[in-house]
C-alpha positions as CSV (number, residue, x, y, z in Angstrom):
1,M,128.3,129.2,96.3
2,D,128.4,130.5,100.1
3,S,132.1,130.4,100.4
4,I,132.6,132.6,97.3
5,H,129.9,134.9,98.6
6,K,131.9,135.3,101.8
7,T,134.9,135.7,100.0
8,R,133.0,138.4,97.9
9,N,132.0,140.2,100.6
10,L,135.5,140.5,102.3
11,Q,136.9,142.1,99.1
12,Y,133.9,144.3,98.9
13,K,135.0,145.7,102.1
14,K,138.9,146.0,101.0
15,T,137.7,147.8,98.2
16,I,135.6,150.4,99.8
17,E,138.6,150.8,102.4
18,A,141.1,151.3,99.3
19,K,138.7,153.6,98.0
20,R,138.3,155.7,101.0
21,L,142.3,156.2,101.3
22,Y,142.4,157.0,97.7
23,E,140.1,159.7,98.0
24,Q,141.9,160.9,101.4
25,R,145.1,161.0,99.8
26,C,143.7,163.1,96.7
27,R,142.7,165.6,99.3
28,D,145.9,165.4,101.3
29,K,147.8,166.2,97.4
30,D,145.0,168.9,97.0
31,E,146.1,170.7,100.2
32,A,149.7,170.5,99.1
33,E,149.2,171.9,96.2
34,Q,147.3,175.1,97.4
35,A,149.5,175.5,100.2
36,V,152.5,175.7,97.6
37,H,150.8,178.3,95.5
38,R,149.5,180.2,98.6
39,S,153.1,180.6,100.3
40,S,155.3,181.1,97.2
41,N,155.8,184.5,98.0
42,L,155.3,184.7,101.6
43,V,157.6,182.0,103.0
44,T,161.5,181.6,103.4
45,P,163.3,179.3,100.6
46,K,163.7,176.6,103.2
47,Q,159.8,177.1,104.3
48,Q,159.1,176.8,100.3
49,E,161.1,173.5,100.1
50,K,159.1,171.6,103.0
51,L,156.4,172.4,101.1
52,F,157.5,171.2,98.2
53,V,158.6,168.0,99.8
54,K,155.2,167.7,101.5
55,L,153.6,168.1,98.2
56,A,155.7,165.3,96.6
57,Q,155.3,162.9,99.7
58,A,151.6,163.5,98.7
59,K,151.6,162.8,95.5
60,S,153.7,159.6,96.1
61,A,151.2,158.5,98.6
62,L,148.3,159.3,96.2
63,E,149.9,157.3,93.6
64,D,150.3,154.3,96.0
65,S,146.8,154.3,96.9
66,D,145.1,155.0,93.1
67,R,147.2,151.3,92.7
68,M,146.3,149.8,95.3
69,Y,142.7,150.9,95.0
70,Q,142.7,150.0,91.3
71,N,144.2,146.4,92.3
72,N,141.2,146.2,94.7
73,I,138.7,147.0,92.2
74,N,140.3,144.7,89.7
75,A,140.6,141.7,92.2
76,L,136.9,142.3,93.3
77,E,135.6,142.2,89.5
78,K,137.3,138.7,89.3
79,I,135.6,137.4,92.5
80,R,132.4,139.1,91.4
81,E,132.5,137.2,87.7
82,E,133.2,134.1,89.7
83,W,130.5,134.3,91.9
84,Q,128.5,135.6,89.3
85,N,129.1,132.2,87.3
86,E,128.4,130.0,90.3
87,H,125.2,131.4,90.9
88,I,124.0,130.5,87.4
89,K,125.3,127.2,87.6
90,A,123.2,127.1,90.9
91,C,120.5,128.5,89.5
92,E,120.4,126.0,86.6
93,F,120.9,122.9,88.6
94,F,118.1,124.0,91.0
95,E,116.0,124.6,88.0
96,S,117.1,121.4,86.4
97,Q,116.0,119.8,89.6
98,E,112.9,121.6,90.1
99,C,111.9,120.5,86.6
100,E,112.7,116.8,87.0
101,R,110.4,117.1,90.4
102,I,107.3,118.6,88.5
103,N,107.8,116.4,85.5
104,Y,107.9,113.6,88.2
105,F,105.0,114.2,89.9
106,R,102.9,115.5,87.0
107,N,103.7,112.1,85.5
108,A,102.5,110.1,88.4
109,M,99.6,111.7,89.3
110,W,98.6,111.2,85.3
111,L,99.1,107.8,85.7
112,H,97.2,107.4,89.1
113,V,94.4,109.3,87.5
114,N,94.3,107.2,84.4
115,Q,94.4,104.1,86.5
116,L,91.2,105.4,88.7
117,S,89.3,106.6,85.4
118,E,90.0,103.0,83.9
119,G,88.7,101.1,87.2
120,C,85.8,103.8,86.9
121,V,85.0,102.6,83.7
122,K,85.1,98.9,84.3
123,N,83.0,99.5,87.3
124,D,80.6,101.2,85.6
125,D,80.7,98.2,83.0
126,N,79.7,95.8,85.7
127,Y,77.3,97.9,87.4
128,E,75.2,98.1,84.0
129,E,75.4,94.0,83.5
130,I,73.7,94.1,87.2
131,R,71.2,96.6,86.0
132,K,70.6,94.4,83.0
133,A,70.3,91.4,85.4
134,L,68.1,93.0,87.5
135,E,65.9,94.2,84.8
136,Q,65.2,90.5,84.0
137,C,64.3,89.8,87.5
138,S,60.5,88.5,88.6
139,I,59.3,88.4,91.8
140,G,56.8,85.8,91.1
141,N,59.0,83.8,89.0
142,D,61.3,83.8,92.0
143,I,58.7,82.5,94.3
144,E,57.5,79.4,91.9
145,C,61.0,78.5,91.4
146,F,61.9,78.2,95.2
147,V,58.3,76.3,95.9
148,H,59.2,73.9,93.3
149,I,62.6,73.1,94.2
150,R,61.7,73.0,98.0
151,K,58.2,71.6,98.1
152,T,57.5,68.2,100.2
153,G,54.1,67.1,98.5
154,N,51.0,68.7,96.7
155,L,49.3,67.7,99.7
156,P,49.1,68.4,103.4
157,P,50.1,65.8,106.1
158,V,46.8,63.7,107.4
159,P,45.1,64.6,110.5
160,I,46.3,62.5,113.7
161,V,42.9,60.8,114.9
162,Y,42.3,59.1,118.0
163,E,42.7,55.0,118.1
164,N,41.5,52.9,120.9
165,Y,43.9,50.2,121.5
166,Y,41.0,47.5,122.5
167,S,38.6,48.4,119.9
168,T,41.5,48.6,116.9
169,E,42.5,45.0,118.2
170,K,39.1,43.5,117.9
171,K,38.3,44.7,114.8
172,T,41.6,43.8,113.1
173,G,42.9,40.8,115.2
174,P,46.3,40.9,115.9
175,R,47.9,44.1,117.1
176,R,49.2,46.1,114.5
177,S,52.9,47.3,114.1
178,Q,53.3,50.3,116.4
179,V,55.8,51.9,113.7
180,P,53.6,55.2,112.4
181,A,53.1,56.0,109.0
182,P,54.7,58.3,107.3
183,G,53.5,61.8,107.9
184,T,51.3,60.8,111.1
185,R,52.6,61.3,114.8
186,P,53.7,58.2,116.3
187,Q,51.3,56.5,118.9
188,M,52.1,56.9,122.8
189,P,52.9,53.2,124.1
190,I,50.4,51.8,126.7
191,P,52.5,50.5,129.7
192,S,52.3,46.8,130.7
193,S,50.7,45.6,133.7
194,E,52.7,43.7,136.5
195,P,51.0,40.9,138.9
196,G,49.3,43.2,141.2
197,D,49.4,46.2,139.5
198,A,46.2,48.1,137.9
199,N,45.3,47.6,134.5
200,Y,45.4,50.7,132.5
201,A,42.7,51.5,129.3
202,S,40.5,53.8,128.5
203,V,37.3,52.3,127.9
204,D,33.6,54.3,128.4
205,G,35.1,56.9,130.3
206,Y,37.0,54.9,132.8
207,S,40.8,55.3,133.1
208,L,41.3,52.8,135.6
209,I,40.4,49.4,136.1
210,H,41.2,47.6,139.4
211,P,42.5,44.2,139.6
212,H,40.4,41.5,139.9
């Protein structure tokens, strides 16, 4: 397309130059004819002959320039037709490409929007299921269910009471096992007395009994 466009411009310049030369030859021929008519009775036969020779040369040059001008016009027309055909082909090709491009993007966007719309519909259905489930939610029932599953008993643990080791031993006989009952705090062990050490107890408000 670019090459034939340059060729057309070059031929156009040649045609314009041929036209200019043709018009100049026409003016030269007209001037030669006028010179012959003006001097028909005023010049000698020899001068008259020169004028006729000049007129003949002007006519010959006019014929050559006219033929060259017509040839350039014909050549320019052929190039113009070829350029026009190529231009039409290029426009049709570009139009076809543009149609394919628009059609591709239109279909791609259509498909993308349909996918988004389908996803929105599915999400809305899921949200509706969640809303229905939330409508069945009961705070009181949920709390009762949690308590029923995680409860450790119906009564609170019994309080820890003070137990005097010696008083308990006198009443019950042999020392009971020191394993704490379930739900009670284990009793701290009483340190044993070694020979020469003080005996530890808690009787009548005393916390220390000196050795015998």
